[in-house]
C-alpha positions in Angstrom: 0.0 0.0 0.0 1.3 3.4 -1.0 0.2 6.7 0.5 1.4 10.3 0.6 0.1 13.8 0.2 -1.4 14.9 -3.1 1.4 16.1 -5.3 4.1 14.0 -3.6 4.6 12.0 -6.8 2.8 8.7 -5.9 1.3 8.2 -9.3 4.6 8.7 -11.1 6.5 6.4 -8.7 3.8 3.7 -8.8 3.9 3.8 -12.6 7.6 3.2 -12.6 7.2 0.3 -10.2 4.5 -1.3 -12.3 6.7 -1.0 -15.4 9.7 -2.5 -13.7 7.9 -5.3 -11.8 5.6 -7.1 -14.2 4.1 -9.3 -11.4 2.4 -6.2 -9.9 -1.1 -4.9 -10.5 -2.6 -1.6 -9.5 -5.9 -1.5 -7.7 -8.1 0.9 -9.5 -10.2 3.0 -7.2 -13.8 4.0 -7.7 -14.5 7.8 -7.3 -17.3 10.2 -7.4 -15.1 13.0 -8.9 -15.3 13.9 -12.6 -12.5 12.7 -14.9 -9.6 15.0 -15.4 -7.7 15.4 -18.6 -5.8 12.1 -19.3 -8.0 10.0 -17.0 -9.2 6.8 -18.5 -12.2 4.9 -17.2 -11.1 1.6 -15.7 -7.4 2.5 -16.0 -7.0 5.5 -13.7 -10.3 5.3 -11.9 -13.8 3.9 -12.1 -16.0 7.0 -12.3 -19.3 6.4 -10.6 -22.2 8.5 -9.3 -22.9 9.2 -5.6 -25.8 6.8 -5.8 -23.6 4.0 -7.1 -21.1 4.8 -4.4 -23.8 4.6 -1.7 -24.9 1.3 -3.0 -21.3 -0.1 -2.8 -21.1 1.0 0.8 -24.4 -0.5 1.6 -23.5 -3.8 -0.1 -20.0 -3.9 1.5 -18.5 -3.7 -1.9 -15.7 -1.4 -0.8 -12.7 -2.6 1.2 -12.1 1.0 2.3 -13.5 4.4 1.3 -13.0 8.0 2.2 -14.1 11.5 1.3 -11.2 13.5 0.1 -11.4 17.2 -1.1 -15.2 16.9 -1.5 -15.2 13.6 -3.5 -15.4 10.0 -2.4 -12.8 7.3 -3.3 -12.9 3.6 -2.5 -11.2 0.3 -3.2 -13.5 -2.3 -4.8 -13.5 -5.6 -2.9 -14.1 -7.7 -6.0 -11.2 -6.2 -7.8 -8.8 -6.8 -4.9 -10.0 -10.4 -4.4 -9.9 -11.3 -8.1 -6.3 -9.9 -8.4 -5.1 -11.8 -5.4 -6.8 -15.0 -6.4 -5.1 -14.8 -9.7 -1.8 -14.9 -7.8 -0.7 -11.3 -8.6 0.8 -8.8 -6.2 -1.2 -5.7 -5.7 -0.5 -2.1 -5.1 -3.1 0.0 -3.4 -2.5 3.7 -3.8 -4.5 5.3 -0.9 -4.7 8.4 1.2 -4.2 8.1 5.0 -7.8 7.5 5.7 -7.8 4.5 3.4 -4.5 3.3 5.0 -6.0 3.4 8.5 -9.1 1.4 7.4 -7.0 -1.3 5.6 -4.5 -1.4 8.5 -7.4 -2.1 10.9 -8.8 -4.7 8.6 -5.6 -6.6 7.7 -2.4 -6.4 9.7 -0.3 -8.1 7.0 -0.3 -5.1 4.6 3.1 -3.6 3.9 2.9 0.2 3.7 5.0 2.9 2.0 4.6 6.7 2.5 5.9 9.1 -0.2 6.8 12.6 0.9 8.4 15.7 -0.7 11.5 17.2 1.0 9.4 20.2 2.1 6.0 21.8 2.1 7.4 24.5 -0.3 8.3 21.8 -2.8 4.9 20.2 -2.4 3.2 23.6 -3.1 5.3 24.2 -6.2 4.4 20.7 -7.5 0.7 21.2 -6.9 0.8 24.6 -8.7 2.8 23.2 -11.7 0.4 20.3 -12.0 -2.3 22.8 -13.1 -5.3 20.7 -12.1 -6.4 22.6 -9.0 -7.4 26.2 -8.3 -5.7 28.1 -5.5 -8.4 27.2 -2.9 -8.0 23.5 -3.7 -4.2 23.8 -3.4 -4.5 25.4 0.0 -6.9 22.6 1.1 -4.5 19.9 -0.2 -1.6 21.6 1.7 -3.6 21.6 5.0 -4.4 17.9 4.4 -0.8 17.2 3.6 0.4 18.6 6.9 -2.0 16.3 8.8 -0.9 13.3 6.6 2.8 14.0 7.3 2.2 13.7 11.0 1.2 10.1 10.4 4.1 9.1 8.3 5.8 7.1 11.1 2.8 4.7 11.0 4.1 3.3 7.7 6.7 0.6 7.3 8.8 2.7 4.9 9.0 6.4 4.1 10.5 7.5 0.8 11.5 11.1 0.3 10.8 12.0 -3.4 13.5 14.7 -3.7 15.1 13.1 -6.8 12.7 11.3 -9.0 15.1 8.6 -10.3 16.4 7.9 -6.9 12.9 7.7 -5.5 11.9 5.3 -8.3 14.8 3.0 -7.6 14.1 3.0 -3.9 10.4 2.2 -4.3 11.2 -0.6 -6.8 13.8 -2.0 -4.4 11.5 -1.9 -1.4 8.6 -3.6 -3.4 11.0 -6.2 -4.8 12.1 -7.1 -1.3 8.4 -7.6 -0.2 7.6 -9.7 -3.3 10.4 -12.1 -2.5 9.3 -12.6 1.1 
């Protein structure tokens, strides 16, 4: 399981790990937010309505779920079970709320937290990304400060201060876990 503040580079690092380690699969979350440019249904997220999300909660179809920045995100139980039953290793890319729920549900999950070297770096990354307005960036930075306080709850913390170094570190850590 991989977590970290919005803008820390989780998606980029996870993509590198998936490319380097063919035995890995990525859990695709369901979300109530609208697609952004470049999002692909079933590849980046499953985009669903609030009503569909409510039904999944009621039917216990979500392993975990959380409201983040006004939208809900959740991990589909069926997708996780099908991937694991197929003998594949699985990465869950979750926020801290999701991490807490999974950790309380299963104690055998290995967790990695991705951080930036500073809040200033995080702010610059969020601004460069160009997907959020100023108010949303401020909300994400407030959330990031809270998330950073919990980083010691994770098995490993990777500082994404050099992208290539962080990629190699993540690939190494995941490789070690796959071998165990």
